[in-house]
Biopython code that builds the backbone (N, CA, C, O; Angstrom):
import numpy as np
from Bio.PDB.StructureBuilder import StructureBuilder

atoms = [
    (1, "MET", "N", (27.141, 37.544, 51.197)),
    (1, "MET", "CA", (25.812, 37.005, 50.683)),
    (1, "MET", "C", (25.208, 38.425, 50.015)),
    (1, "MET", "O", (25.207, 39.540, 50.535)),
    (2, "LYS", "N", (24.730, 38.057, 48.789)),
    (2, "LYS", "CA", (24.039, 39.246, 47.990)),
    (2, "LYS", "C", (22.648, 39.532, 48.507)),
    (2, "LYS", "O", (21.894, 38.643, 48.905)),
    (3, "SER", "N", (22.342, 40.840, 48.481)),
    (3, "SER", "CA", (20.902, 41.229, 48.773)),
    (3, "SER", "C", (19.813, 40.799, 47.899)),
    (3, "SER", "O", (20.055, 40.556, 46.717)),
    (4, "ASP", "N", (18.693, 40.689, 48.353)),
    (4, "ASP", "CA", (17.560, 40.381, 47.452)),
    (4, "ASP", "C", (17.545, 41.254, 46.307)),
    (4, "ASP", "O", (17.494, 40.787, 45.169)),
    (5, "THR", "N", (17.593, 42.671, 46.566)),
    (5, "THR", "CA", (17.637, 43.576, 45.308)),
    (5, "THR", "C", (18.615, 43.363, 44.424)),
    (5, "THR", "O", (18.328, 43.448, 43.230)),
    (6, "LEU", "N", (19.972, 43.043, 44.824)),
    (6, "LEU", "CA", (20.970, 42.600, 43.890)),
    (6, "LEU", "C", (20.764, 41.417, 43.108)),
    (6, "LEU", "O", (21.107, 41.443, 41.926)),
    (7, "ILE", "N", (20.195, 40.265, 43.655)),
    (7, "ILE", "CA", (19.816, 39.158, 43.112)),
    (7, "ILE", "C", (18.711, 39.399, 42.010)),
    (7, "ILE", "O", (18.862, 38.892, 40.898)),
    (8, "ARG", "N", (17.661, 40.125, 42.287)),
    (8, "ARG", "CA", (16.610, 40.419, 41.396)),
    (8, "ARG", "C", (17.287, 41.104, 40.250)),
    (8, "ARG", "O", (17.139, 40.672, 39.107)),
    (9, "TYR", "N", (17.957, 42.058, 40.485)),
    (9, "TYR", "CA", (18.757, 42.912, 39.472)),
    (9, "TYR", "C", (19.371, 42.124, 38.282)),
    (9, "TYR", "O", (19.123, 42.216, 37.079)),
    (10, "GLU", "N", (20.296, 41.274, 38.993)),
    (10, "GLU", "CA", (21.271, 40.559, 38.300)),
    (10, "GLU", "C", (20.290, 39.448, 37.418)),
    (10, "GLU", "O", (20.511, 39.313, 36.214)),
    (11, "GLY", "N", (19.401, 38.812, 37.960)),
    (11, "GLY", "CA", (18.373, 37.929, 37.356)),
    (11, "GLY", "C", (17.627, 38.397, 36.320)),
    (11, "GLY", "O", (17.322, 37.657, 35.384)),
    (12, "MET", "N", (17.256, 39.678, 36.381)),
    (12, "MET", "CA", (16.535, 40.411, 35.186)),
    (12, "MET", "C", (17.485, 40.702, 34.205)),
    (12, "MET", "O", (17.185, 40.589, 33.016)),
    (13, "LYS", "N", (18.724, 41.105, 34.602)),
    (13, "LYS", "CA", (19.741, 41.370, 33.443)),
    (13, "LYS", "C", (20.085, 40.244, 32.690)),
    (13, "LYS", "O", (20.239, 40.353, 31.474)),
    (14, "ILE", "N", (20.244, 39.038, 33.341)),
    (14, "ILE", "CA", (20.537, 37.804, 32.481)),
    (14, "ILE", "C", (19.271, 37.595, 31.778)),
    (14, "ILE", "O", (19.407, 37.331, 30.584)),
    (15, "LEU", "N", (18.114, 37.647, 32.207)),
    (15, "LEU", "CA", (16.942, 37.139, 31.452)),
    (15, "LEU", "C", (16.804, 38.058, 30.250)),
    (15, "LEU", "O", (16.439, 37.599, 29.168)),
    (16, "ARG", "N", (17.086, 39.333, 30.411)),
    (16, "ARG", "CA", (16.979, 40.490, 29.298)),
    (16, "ARG", "C", (17.987, 39.967, 28.297)),
    (16, "ARG", "O", (17.611, 39.725, 27.150)),
    (17, "GLU", "N", (19.179, 39.788, 28.644)),
    (17, "GLU", "CA", (20.236, 39.559, 27.663)),
    (17, "GLU", "C", (19.928, 38.292, 26.966)),
    (17, "GLU", "O", (20.186, 38.271, 25.762)),
    (18, "HIS", "N", (19.431, 37.248, 27.497)),
    (18, "HIS", "CA", (19.313, 36.017, 26.899)),
    (18, "HIS", "C", (17.887, 35.886, 26.120)),
    (18, "HIS", "O", (17.799, 35.369, 25.006)),
    (19, "LEU", "N", (16.870, 36.375, 26.786)),
    (19, "LEU", "CA", (15.409, 36.437, 26.246)),
    (19, "LEU", "C", (14.937, 37.511, 25.557)),
    (19, "LEU", "O", (14.018, 37.326, 24.759)),
    (20, "GLY", "N", (15.484, 38.823, 25.746)),
    (20, "GLY", "CA", (15.181, 40.018, 25.336)),
    (20, "GLY", "C", (14.067, 40.490, 26.334)),
    (20, "GLY", "O", (13.548, 39.697, 27.120)),
    (21, "LEU", "N", (13.713, 41.855, 26.267)),
    (21, "LEU", "CA", (12.791, 42.411, 27.213)),
    (21, "LEU", "C", (11.588, 41.821, 27.363)),
    (21, "LEU", "O", (11.097, 41.549, 28.459)),
    (22, "ILE", "N", (11.014, 41.577, 26.160)),
    (22, "ILE", "CA", (9.467, 41.115, 26.215)),
    (22, "ILE", "C", (9.366, 39.782, 26.684)),
    (22, "ILE", "O", (8.497, 39.488, 27.505)),
    (23, "GLU", "N", (10.224, 38.886, 26.215)),
    (23, "GLU", "CA", (10.271, 37.511, 26.615)),
    (23, "GLU", "C", (10.643, 37.309, 28.073)),
    (23, "GLU", "O", (10.176, 36.332, 28.658)),
    (24, "ALA", "N", (11.475, 38.183, 28.727)),
    (24, "ALA", "CA", (11.908, 38.299, 30.049)),
    (24, "ALA", "C", (10.622, 38.575, 30.885)),
    (24, "ALA", "O", (10.427, 37.911, 31.903)),
    (25, "GLU", "N", (9.806, 39.459, 30.521)),
    (25, "GLU", "CA", (8.707, 39.833, 31.277)),
    (25, "GLU", "C", (7.588, 38.939, 31.173)),
    (25, "GLU", "O", (6.704, 38.897, 32.029)),
    (26, "ARG", "N", (7.612, 37.997, 29.817)),
    (26, "ARG", "CA", (6.676, 36.920, 29.863)),
    (26, "ARG", "C", (6.970, 35.873, 30.708)),
    (26, "ARG", "O", (6.084, 35.197, 31.232)),
    (27, "PHE", "N", (8.236, 35.673, 30.893)),
    (27, "PHE", "CA", (8.805, 34.584, 31.686)),
    (27, "PHE", "C", (8.384, 34.834, 33.082)),
    (27, "PHE", "O", (7.906, 33.896, 33.721)),
    (28, "ILE", "N", (8.511, 35.996, 33.617)),
    (28, "ILE", "CA", (8.317, 36.364, 34.804)),
    (28, "ILE", "C", (6.852, 36.295, 35.272)),
    (28, "ILE", "O", (6.564, 35.901, 36.401)),
    (29, "THR", "N", (5.828, 36.737, 34.267)),
    (29, "THR", "CA", (4.577, 36.471, 34.224)),
    (29, "THR", "C", (4.015, 35.127, 34.594)),
    (29, "THR", "O", (3.135, 34.883, 35.419)),
    (30, "LEU", "N", (4.789, 34.180, 33.715)),
    (30, "LEU", "CA", (4.462, 32.877, 33.679)),
    (30, "LEU", "C", (4.819, 32.239, 35.160)),
    (30, "LEU", "O", (3.977, 31.611, 35.802)),
    (31, "ILE", "N", (6.077, 32.457, 35.598)),
    (31, "ILE", "CA", (6.422, 32.114, 37.068)),
    (31, "ILE", "C", (5.556, 32.526, 37.989)),
    (31, "ILE", "O", (5.291, 31.741, 38.899)),
    (32, "LYS", "N", (4.939, 33.808, 37.960)),
    (32, "LYS", "CA", (4.105, 34.311, 38.861)),
    (32, "LYS", "C", (2.791, 33.567, 38.850)),
    (32, "LYS", "O", (2.151, 33.362, 39.881)),
    (33, "ARG", "N", (2.446, 33.208, 37.763)),
    (33, "ARG", "CA", (0.904, 32.704, 37.416)),
    (33, "ARG", "C", (0.796, 31.268, 37.957)),
    (33, "ARG", "O", (-0.264, 30.882, 38.448)),
    (34, "GLU", "N", (1.845, 30.495, 37.878)),
    (34, "GLU", "CA", (1.928, 29.010, 38.152)),
    (34, "GLU", "C", (2.443, 28.757, 39.383)),
    (34, "GLU", "O", (3.490, 29.289, 39.750)),
    (35, "PRO", "N", (1.799, 27.971, 40.091)),
    (35, "PRO", "CA", (2.564, 27.475, 41.319)),
    (35, "PRO", "C", (3.655, 26.697, 41.107)),
    (35, "PRO", "O", (3.619, 25.804, 40.261)),
    (36, "PHE", "N", (4.822, 26.960, 41.898)),
    (36, "PHE", "CA", (6.000, 26.310, 41.667)),
    (36, "PHE", "C", (6.771, 25.988, 42.716)),
    (36, "PHE", "O", (7.160, 26.945, 43.386)),
    (37, "ASP", "N", (7.144, 24.793, 43.088)),
    (37, "ASP", "CA", (7.953, 24.413, 44.267)),
    (37, "ASP", "C", (9.308, 24.001, 43.763)),
    (37, "ASP", "O", (9.573, 22.919, 43.239)),
    (38, "TYR", "N", (10.197, 25.076, 44.002)),
    (38, "TYR", "CA", (11.651, 24.613, 43.704)),
    (38, "TYR", "C", (12.354, 23.630, 44.261)),
    (38, "TYR", "O", (13.301, 23.102, 43.678)),
    (39, "THR", "N", (11.949, 23.288, 45.460)),
    (39, "THR", "CA", (12.649, 22.167, 46.134)),
    (39, "THR", "C", (12.102, 20.846, 45.492)),
    (39, "THR", "O", (12.888, 19.914, 45.325)),
    (40, "MET", "N", (10.861, 20.734, 45.146)),
    (40, "MET", "CA", (10.317, 19.404, 44.696)),
    (40, "MET", "C", (10.853, 19.417, 43.133)),
    (40, "MET", "O", (11.233, 18.345, 42.662)),
    (41, "TRP", "N", (10.886, 20.528, 42.378)),
    (41, "TRP", "CA", (11.703, 20.344, 41.015)),
    (41, "TRP", "C", (12.934, 19.993, 40.954)),
    (41, "TRP", "O", (13.274, 19.223, 40.055)),
    (42, "GLN", "N", (13.949, 20.507, 41.960)),
    (42, "GLN", "CA", (15.257, 19.901, 42.194)),
    (42, "GLN", "C", (15.501, 18.389, 42.305)),
    (42, "GLN", "O", (16.360, 17.708, 41.745)),
    (43, "ARG", "N", (14.441, 17.997, 43.248)),
    (43, "ARG", "CA", (14.643, 16.669, 43.670)),
    (43, "ARG", "C", (14.454, 15.752, 42.497)),
    (43, "ARG", "O", (15.036, 14.668, 42.467)),
    (44, "GLY", "N", (13.603, 16.179, 41.460)),
    (44, "GLY", "CA", (13.545, 15.284, 40.228)),
    (44, "GLY", "C", (14.359, 15.762, 39.045)),
    (44, "GLY", "O", (14.194, 15.311, 37.911)),
    (45, "LEU", "N", (15.213, 16.662, 39.345)),
    (45, "LEU", "CA", (16.061, 17.115, 38.241)),
    (45, "LEU", "C", (17.059, 15.977, 37.813)),
    (45, "LEU", "O", (17.081, 15.553, 36.657)),
    (46, "TRP", "N", (17.881, 15.508, 38.807)),
    (46, "TRP", "CA", (18.792, 14.500, 38.294)),
    (46, "TRP", "C", (18.514, 13.118, 39.063)),
    (46, "TRP", "O", (19.253, 12.757, 39.979)),
    (47, "PRO", "N", (17.556, 12.467, 38.698)),
    (47, "PRO", "CA", (17.205, 11.249, 39.502)),
    (47, "PRO", "C", (18.310, 10.282, 39.311)),
    (47, "PRO", "O", (18.752, 10.143, 38.170)),
    (48, "GLY", "N", (18.852, 9.544, 40.366)),
    (48, "GLY", "CA", (19.826, 8.407, 40.192)),
    (48, "GLY", "C", (21.225, 8.997, 40.148)),
    (48, "GLY", "O", (22.178, 8.218, 40.121)),
    (49, "LYS", "N", (21.416, 10.232, 40.137)),
    (49, "LYS", "CA", (22.681, 10.868, 40.209)),
    (49, "LYS", "C", (23.345, 11.240, 41.676)),
    (49, "LYS", "O", (22.679, 11.723, 42.591)),
    (50, "SER", "N", (24.557, 10.986, 41.753)),
    (50, "SER", "CA", (25.128, 11.256, 43.004)),
    (50, "SER", "C", (25.566, 12.768, 43.029)),
    (50, "SER", "O", (25.607, 13.389, 41.968)),
    (51, "VAL", "N", (25.854, 13.300, 44.081)),
    (51, "VAL", "CA", (26.409, 14.713, 44.270)),
    (51, "VAL", "C", (27.603, 14.868, 43.405)),
    (51, "VAL", "O", (27.738, 15.796, 42.608)),
    (52, "ASP", "N", (28.606, 13.761, 43.630)),
    (52, "ASP", "CA", (29.770, 13.713, 42.968)),
    (52, "ASP", "C", (29.548, 13.778, 41.322)),
    (52, "ASP", "O", (30.262, 14.444, 40.572)),
    (53, "GLU", "N", (28.645, 13.123, 40.986)),
    (53, "GLU", "CA", (28.276, 13.003, 39.353)),
    (53, "GLU", "C", (27.896, 14.246, 38.945)),
    (53, "GLU", "O", (28.500, 14.714, 37.980)),
    (54, "ILE", "N", (26.855, 15.022, 39.562)),
    (54, "ILE", "CA", (26.492, 16.240, 39.368)),
    (54, "ILE", "C", (27.484, 17.336, 39.299)),
    (54, "ILE", "O", (27.500, 18.171, 38.396)),
    (55, "PHE", "N", (28.376, 17.293, 40.371)),
    (55, "PHE", "CA", (29.500, 18.131, 40.404)),
    (55, "PHE", "C", (30.467, 17.881, 39.135)),
    (55, "PHE", "O", (30.837, 18.870, 38.502)),
    (56, "GLU", "N", (30.824, 16.791, 38.803)),
    (56, "GLU", "CA", (31.499, 16.665, 37.776)),
    (56, "GLU", "C", (30.995, 17.097, 36.341)),
    (56, "GLU", "O", (31.735, 17.539, 35.463)),
    (57, "ALA", "N", (29.642, 16.908, 36.227)),
    (57, "ALA", "CA", (28.932, 17.314, 35.158)),
    (57, "ALA", "C", (28.988, 19.072, 35.046)),
    (57, "ALA", "O", (29.074, 19.726, 34.007)),
    (58, "ALA", "N", (28.920, 19.536, 36.317)),
    (58, "ALA", "CA", (28.885, 20.878, 36.438)),
    (58, "ALA", "C", (30.328, 21.350, 35.980)),
    (58, "ALA", "O", (30.471, 22.294, 35.203)),
    (59, "ARG", "N", (31.198, 20.760, 36.416)),
    (59, "ARG", "CA", (32.764, 21.103, 36.198)),
    (59, "ARG", "C", (33.128, 21.151, 34.588)),
    (59, "ARG", "O", (33.752, 22.060, 34.040)),
    (60, "GLU", "N", (32.566, 19.894, 33.915)),
    (60, "GLU", "CA", (32.796, 19.814, 32.389)),
    (60, "GLU", "C", (31.963, 20.771, 31.779)),
    (60, "GLU", "O", (32.367, 21.301, 30.744)),
    (61, "PHE", "N", (30.873, 21.081, 32.244)),
    (61, "PHE", "CA", (30.125, 22.170, 31.502)),
    (61, "PHE", "C", (30.898, 23.671, 31.474)),
    (61, "PHE", "O", (30.980, 24.443, 30.519)),
    (62, "GLN", "N", (31.400, 23.816, 32.746)),
    (62, "GLN", "CA", (32.092, 25.168, 32.903)),
    (62, "GLN", "C", (33.296, 25.034, 32.080)),
    (62, "GLN", "O", (33.676, 26.058, 31.513)),
    (63, "LYS", "N", (34.031, 23.846, 31.898)),
    (63, "LYS", "CA", (35.212, 24.016, 31.041)),
    (63, "LYS", "C", (34.843, 24.206, 29.652)),
    (63, "LYS", "O", (35.553, 24.857, 28.886)),
    (64, "GLN", "N", (33.579, 23.571, 29.245)),
    (64, "GLN", "CA", (33.370, 23.763, 27.821)),
    (64, "GLN", "C", (32.786, 25.276, 27.697)),
    (64, "GLN", "O", (32.913, 25.890, 26.637)),
    (65, "ASN", "N", (32.252, 25.751, 28.630)),
    (65, "ASN", "CA", (31.720, 27.211, 28.331)),
    (65, "ASN", "C", (32.321, 28.390, 28.800)),
    (65, "ASN", "O", (31.839, 29.493, 28.546)),
    (66, "VAL", "N", (33.436, 28.222, 29.528)),
    (66, "VAL", "CA", (34.294, 29.303, 29.997)),
    (66, "VAL", "C", (34.694, 30.316, 28.990)),
    (66, "VAL", "O", (35.191, 29.860, 27.960)),
    (67, "LYS", "N", (34.581, 31.520, 29.081)),
    (67, "LYS", "CA", (35.043, 32.398, 28.094)),
    (67, "LYS", "C", (36.505, 32.858, 28.507)),
    (67, "LYS", "O", (36.796, 33.280, 29.627)),
    (68, "THR", "N", (37.372, 32.719, 27.458)),
    (68, "THR", "CA", (38.710, 32.943, 27.670)),
    (68, "THR", "C", (38.927, 34.540, 27.404)),
    (68, "THR", "O", (38.284, 35.165, 26.561)),
    (69, "GLU", "N", (39.904, 35.092, 28.229)),
    (69, "GLU", "CA", (40.217, 36.473, 28.169)),
    (69, "GLU", "C", (41.462, 36.552, 26.955)),
    (69, "GLU", "O", (42.399, 35.773, 26.784)),
    (70, "ASP", "N", (41.146, 37.629, 26.291)),
    (70, "ASP", "CA", (42.213, 37.780, 24.984)),
    (70, "ASP", "C", (43.347, 38.633, 25.785)),
    (70, "ASP", "O", (44.372, 38.993, 25.206)),
]
sb = StructureBuilder()
sb.init_structure("model")
sb.init_model(0)
sb.init_chain("A")
sb.init_seg("    ")
for serial, (resi, resn, name, xyz) in enumerate(atoms, 1):
    if name == "N":
        sb.init_residue(resn, " ", resi, " ")
    sb.init_atom(name, np.array(xyz, "f"), 0.0, 1.0, " ", f" {name:<3s}", serial, name[0])
structure = sb.get_structure()
C-alpha cells in the first residue's frame, strides 16, 4: 500500500503534467473550497451499469490507451 505522502506526490505530478502548474493549483483550491462526497459521486457515476460492464469498459479503455514500448 502506498503512503499518503506518495499518493499526494503522484497525484500532484499527474495534475501538473496534464493541467500545468497554475491550473493544478486552481484545481486543488476548487476541491478544498467545495464540499465533496466521493462516495456519493461514485454511486451516481455509472447508473444502471453492473460491475462486469464497468470492468469491461475499463479494459477496453486500457487497450485503446496503453502506450506501446519501442
